[in-house]
C-alpha positions as CSV (number, residue, x, y, z in Angstrom):
1,M,108.4,136.2,55.8
2,K,108.4,138.5,58.8
3,I,109.3,136.7,62.0
4,R,107.7,137.9,65.2
5,V,108.3,136.9,68.8
6,S,104.9,136.8,70.7
7,R,104.5,137.9,74.3
8,L,103.7,134.3,75.1
9,A,107.0,133.1,73.6
10,L,108.8,135.8,75.7
11,F,107.0,134.7,78.8
12,A,107.9,131.1,78.1
13,A,111.5,132.2,77.7
14,I,111.3,133.8,81.1
15,L,109.9,130.7,82.8
16,F,112.0,128.1,81.2
17,L,115.4,129.8,80.5
18,P,118.1,127.6,82.2
19,G,119.5,129.1,85.3
20,I,116.4,130.9,86.6
21,N,115.6,129.4,90.0
22,H,112.1,130.4,91.0
23,S,112.2,128.4,94.2
24,H,115.3,130.0,95.8
25,A,114.6,132.2,98.8
26,G,114.5,135.8,97.8
27,T,111.7,138.3,97.6
28,Y,108.0,137.5,97.1
29,T,104.9,139.2,95.8
30,V,101.7,139.0,97.8
31,T,98.4,138.1,96.2
32,A,95.3,138.1,98.4
33,L,93.1,135.2,97.4
34,P,89.5,136.3,96.7
35,S,86.9,135.9,99.4
36,P,83.5,134.4,98.8
37,P,80.5,136.9,99.2
38,G,80.0,137.9,102.8
39,A,83.0,136.1,104.1
40,I,84.4,137.3,107.5
41,F,87.8,135.7,107.1
42,D,89.7,133.2,105.0
43,A,92.4,130.6,106.0
44,P,94.5,128.5,103.6
45,S,95.5,124.9,104.2
46,A,97.5,123.6,101.2
47,L,98.4,124.1,97.6
48,N,99.5,121.8,94.7
49,N,102.1,122.3,92.0
50,S,99.5,123.8,89.7
51,G,98.9,126.6,92.1
52,Q,95.4,125.5,93.2
53,V,94.8,126.4,96.9
54,V,92.4,124.9,99.4
55,G,91.3,126.1,102.8
56,N,88.2,127.5,104.5
57,S,86.2,130.7,104.9
58,L,83.9,131.9,107.7
59,V,81.0,132.7,105.4
60,A,78.6,133.6,108.2
61,V,78.4,133.6,111.9
62,A,79.3,130.0,113.1
63,T,79.4,128.8,109.5
64,V,82.7,127.7,108.0
65,H,83.0,126.2,104.5
66,A,85.8,124.5,102.6
67,M,87.1,126.5,99.7
68,L,89.0,126.0,96.5
69,W,90.9,128.9,94.9
70,D,91.7,128.2,91.3
71,S,92.9,130.6,88.6
72,G,91.7,133.7,90.4
73,T,88.3,132.3,91.4
74,V,87.0,130.9,94.7
75,I,84.7,127.9,94.8
76,D,82.6,127.1,97.9
77,L,82.7,123.3,98.4
78,G,79.7,123.2,100.6
79,T,78.8,120.8,103.4
80,F,76.7,117.7,104.0
81,G,73.9,119.8,105.4
82,G,75.7,121.1,108.5
83,S,77.5,124.3,109.3
84,Y,81.1,123.3,108.8
85,S,83.5,121.8,106.2
86,Y,87.2,122.0,106.0
87,A,89.6,121.3,103.1
88,N,92.9,120.0,104.4
89,A,94.8,118.9,101.3
90,I,94.9,118.8,97.5
91,N,97.0,116.6,95.3
92,D,98.5,117.4,91.9
93,S,95.4,116.0,90.2
94,G,93.2,118.6,92.0
95,V,91.6,116.0,94.3
96,I,90.7,117.6,97.7
97,V,90.2,115.9,101.1
98,G,89.0,117.2,104.4
99,F,85.7,116.8,106.3
100,S,82.1,117.9,106.0
101,N,79.5,118.4,108.7
102,T,76.1,116.8,108.5
103,S,72.7,118.1,109.6
104,T,73.0,115.8,112.7
105,D,76.4,117.4,113.5
106,N,78.6,114.5,112.5
107,N,81.9,115.3,110.8
108,R,82.5,113.0,107.8
109,P,85.8,112.4,106.0
110,T,85.2,113.9,102.6
111,L,86.7,113.9,99.1
112,W,85.9,116.6,96.5
113,N,86.8,115.9,92.9
114,G,85.2,118.5,90.6
115,G,81.8,118.2,92.1
116,S,79.9,117.6,95.3
117,G,81.7,116.0,98.3
118,V,81.8,112.3,98.8
119,D,81.8,110.5,102.2
120,L,84.9,108.4,102.3
121,D,83.8,106.2,105.1
122,P,80.0,105.8,104.8
123,S,79.9,102.4,106.5
124,S,81.4,103.8,109.7
125,E,79.2,105.5,112.3
126,A,82.3,107.3,113.7
127,G,83.0,110.7,112.3
128,G,86.4,111.8,111.2
129,S,88.5,113.9,108.9
130,A,90.7,113.1,105.9
131,A,94.1,114.7,106.7
132,D,96.0,114.2,103.4
133,I,96.0,112.6,99.9
134,N,99.1,111.7,97.8
135,N,99.4,111.7,94.1
136,L,98.5,108.0,93.9
137,G,95.1,108.8,95.6
138,Q,96.0,107.2,98.9
139,I,94.3,109.0,101.8
140,V,95.0,109.2,105.6
141,I,91.9,109.6,107.8
142,N,91.6,110.2,111.5
143,R,88.4,108.5,112.7
144,S,86.8,109.9,115.9
145,V,86.7,107.2,118.6
146,G,85.9,109.3,121.6
147,P,85.9,112.9,122.9
148,G,89.1,114.5,121.5
149,T,90.6,111.1,120.4
150,S,91.1,109.4,117.1
151,Q,92.2,106.3,115.3
152,S,94.3,106.9,112.2
153,V,93.6,104.8,109.1
154,L,95.0,104.5,105.6
155,L,92.5,104.3,102.7
156,S,94.2,102.7,99.7
157,N,92.5,100.9,96.8
158,N,89.1,101.0,98.6
159,T,90.6,99.2,101.6
160,F,91.0,100.7,105.1
161,T,94.0,99.8,107.2
162,E,94.3,100.9,110.8
163,L,97.7,102.4,111.7
164,P,99.4,100.7,114.6
165,L,99.9,102.4,117.9
166,F,102.3,102.2,120.9
167,L,103.1,103.9,124.3
168,G,100.2,102.5,126.4
169,S,96.7,101.2,126.6
170,R,95.0,104.6,126.3
171,V,96.5,106.1,123.2
172,Y,95.3,107.7,120.0
173,G,96.9,108.5,116.7
174,N,96.8,111.7,114.6
175,A,98.1,111.2,111.1
176,K,99.1,114.4,109.3
177,A,100.7,113.7,105.9
178,I,101.4,110.9,103.4
179,N,104.1,111.0,100.6
180,D,103.9,109.2,97.3
181,S,105.6,106.1,98.7
182,G,102.8,105.7,101.1
183,K,104.8,106.7,104.2
184,I,102.7,108.5,106.8
185,V,103.7,110.9,109.6
186,G,101.9,112.3,112.5
187,S,101.8,111.7,116.3
188,I,100.7,109.3,119.0
189,T,99.4,110.6,122.3
190,D,99.3,108.7,125.6
191,L,96.3,109.9,127.6
192,D,97.7,108.7,130.9
193,S,101.2,110.2,130.7
194,L,100.2,113.1,128.3
195,R,103.2,112.3,126.2
196,T,102.9,113.1,122.5
197,R,105.5,111.5,120.1
198,A,106.2,112.2,116.5
199,V,105.9,108.9,114.5
200,L,106.4,107.5,111.0
201,W,104.1,104.7,109.7
202,D,105.6,102.6,107.0
203,G,103.4,99.7,106.1
204,N,102.6,97.8,109.3
205,T,105.5,99.4,111.2
206,V,105.4,102.4,113.4
207,T,108.6,104.2,114.4
208,D,109.1,106.7,117.2
209,L,111.1,109.6,115.5
210,G,112.7,110.7,118.7
211,T,112.6,114.1,120.4
212,L,115.0,116.9,121.2
213,Y,114.0,117.2,124.8
214,E,111.1,115.3,126.4
215,N,107.4,114.6,126.4
216,F,106.2,116.3,123.3
217,N,106.9,116.5,119.5
218,S,104.8,116.2,116.4
219,A,105.5,115.5,112.7
220,N,103.5,117.6,110.3
221,D,104.8,116.7,106.8
222,I,107.0,114.4,104.8
223,N,108.4,114.8,101.3
224,N,109.3,112.1,98.7
225,A,112.9,112.0,100.0
226,D,111.4,110.9,103.4
227,V,112.5,114.2,105.1
228,I,110.0,114.9,107.9
229,V,109.3,118.3,109.5
230,G,107.3,119.3,112.6
231,A,108.1,120.6,116.1
232,S,109.8,119.4,119.3
233,V,109.9,120.8,122.8
234,V,113.5,122.0,123.3
235,A,113.2,123.4,126.9
236,E,110.4,123.9,129.4
237,G,107.6,125.7,127.6
238,I,109.7,126.2,124.4
239,W,109.3,124.4,121.1
240,H,111.2,124.7,117.9
241,A,110.7,123.7,114.3
242,T,112.3,120.3,113.8
243,R,113.6,118.2,110.8
244,W,114.0,114.5,110.8
245,S,116.2,112.9,108.1
246,E,118.6,110.0,107.6
247,T,121.3,112.2,109.3
248,G,119.2,112.5,112.5
249,I,117.1,115.2,114.3
250,T,117.8,118.9,113.6
251,D,116.6,121.8,115.7
252,L,115.8,124.4,113.0
253,G,115.6,127.2,115.4
254,A,113.4,130.3,115.3
255,L,113.5,133.9,114.4
256,T,115.3,136.1,116.9
257,P,112.9,136.6,119.8
258,I,111.8,140.0,121.1
259,T,111.7,138.8,124.7
260,E,114.1,136.4,126.5
261,G,112.7,132.9,126.8
262,S,110.4,133.0,123.8
263,G,111.5,132.2,120.3
264,R,109.1,129.4,119.6
265,S,108.6,128.0,116.1
266,E,106.9,125.2,114.2
267,A,107.4,123.7,110.7
268,N,104.2,123.0,108.8
269,A,105.4,121.8,105.4
270,I,108.4,120.8,103.2
271,N,108.7,120.7,99.4
272,E,110.9,118.4,97.3
273,A,113.8,121.0,97.3
274,G,113.9,120.8,101.1
275,Q,112.4,124.3,101.7
276,I,110.4,124.4,104.9
277,V,107.6,126.8,106.0
278,G,105.9,127.5,109.2
279,Y,105.9,130.2,111.9
280,S,107.9,131.7,114.7
281,I,106.6,133.4,117.8
282,L,108.8,136.4,118.8
283,D,107.2,137.4,122.1
284,G,106.4,135.1,125.0
285,N,103.8,137.5,126.5
286,P,100.5,135.9,125.7
287,R,98.9,139.4,125.6
288,A,101.4,140.7,123.1
289,T,102.3,137.7,121.0
290,V,104.0,138.5,117.7
291,Q,103.9,135.6,115.2
292,H,105.6,135.8,111.8
293,A,105.5,133.4,108.9
294,T,108.9,131.7,108.5
295,L,110.9,130.0,105.7
296,W,113.8,127.7,106.4
297,D,115.9,127.5,103.3
298,G,119.3,125.7,103.6
299,E,121.0,127.4,106.5
300,A,118.8,130.5,106.4
301,I,115.9,131.4,108.6
302,V,113.8,134.0,106.8
303,D,111.0,136.2,108.2
304,L,108.7,136.3,105.2
305,N,107.5,139.7,106.2
306,H,111.0,140.9,105.5
307,A,111.1,139.1,102.1
308,L,108.3,140.9,100.4
309,D,108.9,143.0,97.4
310,P,108.4,146.8,97.9
311,A,105.1,146.8,95.9
312,S,103.7,144.4,98.5
313,T,105.3,145.9,101.5
314,Q,103.6,149.2,101.0
315,F,100.2,147.7,101.6
316,G,101.0,146.8,105.2
317,W,100.6,143.0,105.1
318,N,101.4,141.1,108.3
319,I,102.1,137.5,107.3
320,V,101.7,135.4,110.4
321,N,101.7,131.7,109.3
322,A,102.9,129.8,106.2
323,Y,101.0,126.6,105.8
324,D,102.4,125.0,102.6
325,I,105.0,125.4,99.9
326,N,105.0,123.7,96.5
327,D,107.9,122.6,94.3
328,K,108.0,126.0,92.5
329,G,108.5,127.8,95.8
330,F,105.0,129.3,95.9
331,I,103.7,129.6,99.5
332,V,100.2,129.9,100.9
333,A,99.9,131.8,104.2
334,E,97.6,133.5,106.6
335,A,98.0,137.2,106.7
336,W,96.4,140.2,108.4
337,H,95.6,143.5,106.7
338,E,93.7,146.4,108.3
339,G,92.2,144.1,111.0
340,F,91.0,141.3,108.7
341,Q,92.4,137.8,108.1
342,H,93.2,136.8,104.6
343,A,94.5,133.8,102.7
344,V,97.4,134.9,100.5
345,L,99.7,133.4,97.9
346,L,103.4,134.4,98.0
347,T,105.0,134.2,94.6
348,P,108.9,134.2,94.4
349,V,110.4,137.0,92.3
350,P,113.3,135.8,90.1
351,E,116.7,137.1,91.3
352,P,118.5,139.9,89.5
353,E,121.2,137.4,88.3
354,A,118.5,135.4,86.7
355,F,117.2,138.4,84.9
356,M,120.7,139.2,83.6
357,M,120.8,135.7,82.2
358,L,117.3,136.2,80.8
359,L,118.4,139.4,79.0
360,A,121.5,137.7,77.6
361,G,119.3,134.7,76.5
362,L,116.8,137.0,74.8
363,G,119.6,138.9,73.1
364,M,120.9,135.6,71.7
365,L,117.3,134.7,70.7
366,G,116.9,138.0,68.9
367,F,120.3,137.6,67.1
368,K,119.3,134.2,65.9
369,L,115.9,135.4,64.6
370,R,117.6,138.2,62.7
371,R,120.2,135.9,61.3
372,D,117.5,133.4,60.3
373,K,115.5,136.2,58.7
374,A,118.6,137.4,56.7
375,G,119.3,133.9,55.6
């Protein structure tokens, strides 16, 4: 009997050979996600561990629709009759949350699960937006309670729970993310003092996460190890990507600035390996701002524009903001190319050491197959 090794088997060997670390910071290929017909620009928001990406596209003048990118196709998620919808998050089951605009210009917190959108809060007249969903189906929603203000709530098992506030009498909450333990991060803003503080909600308890300087910080994401990332003001007019963990608050720094007094940065997301993505602003001149997508991996701060493989670099991509990273190290980002904004997927390229191990492993596999055949 002739023994053959199929391409699929070889591909599986590449993916699952021990020692290949696809999530380690190295080089990345760039894939532009397809645009819907007539779209003017695309912007990603999040991705899950299956590689499904959500975001939005400007499909016509003053018309933005939530989008799902799945297996090389783009799906327009539509609206509730209005001009706008946004997809903010997707869990590993492919359930998407965000908001959809009605014909009466009311933004409704929305869930999409393989079909038309569903209003998550139909009994409430207040509009709002669903910020995140975890793998247990728990959802955090920011209800509109006034011009530019919101009340954050948790939707779990069809029950709404308002998240507690502090600071003063005129405050509002802005929840950003929820992990699989139900812990929620975001910020609380005092309208009188204009202070904004990063917070953690755990059950009925709200905790001020502390700041590096004063007045302003914000938490944007939390992983299942309860490590939180966001941004804090570190000096007058300067903010840096920040990490909160059981060891305290860490200033993650920024890419080396072009001009003195700039070097701003913000962390948008963190995966289970502790890799963090966001952006750095390299030039403080508002008329000549240079913003680069940034990866914080261990002690390294990586400009993702300098981490592209040569095949991607030659196309002249400018990666300006990294919005999310999954547990395989795949990153969704906003990029500019020839004057147009695109949603792109950055895929890590296995390191040369891993390929050497792969070749050795395939050699052993071939030897075993020949020996089995001879036997």
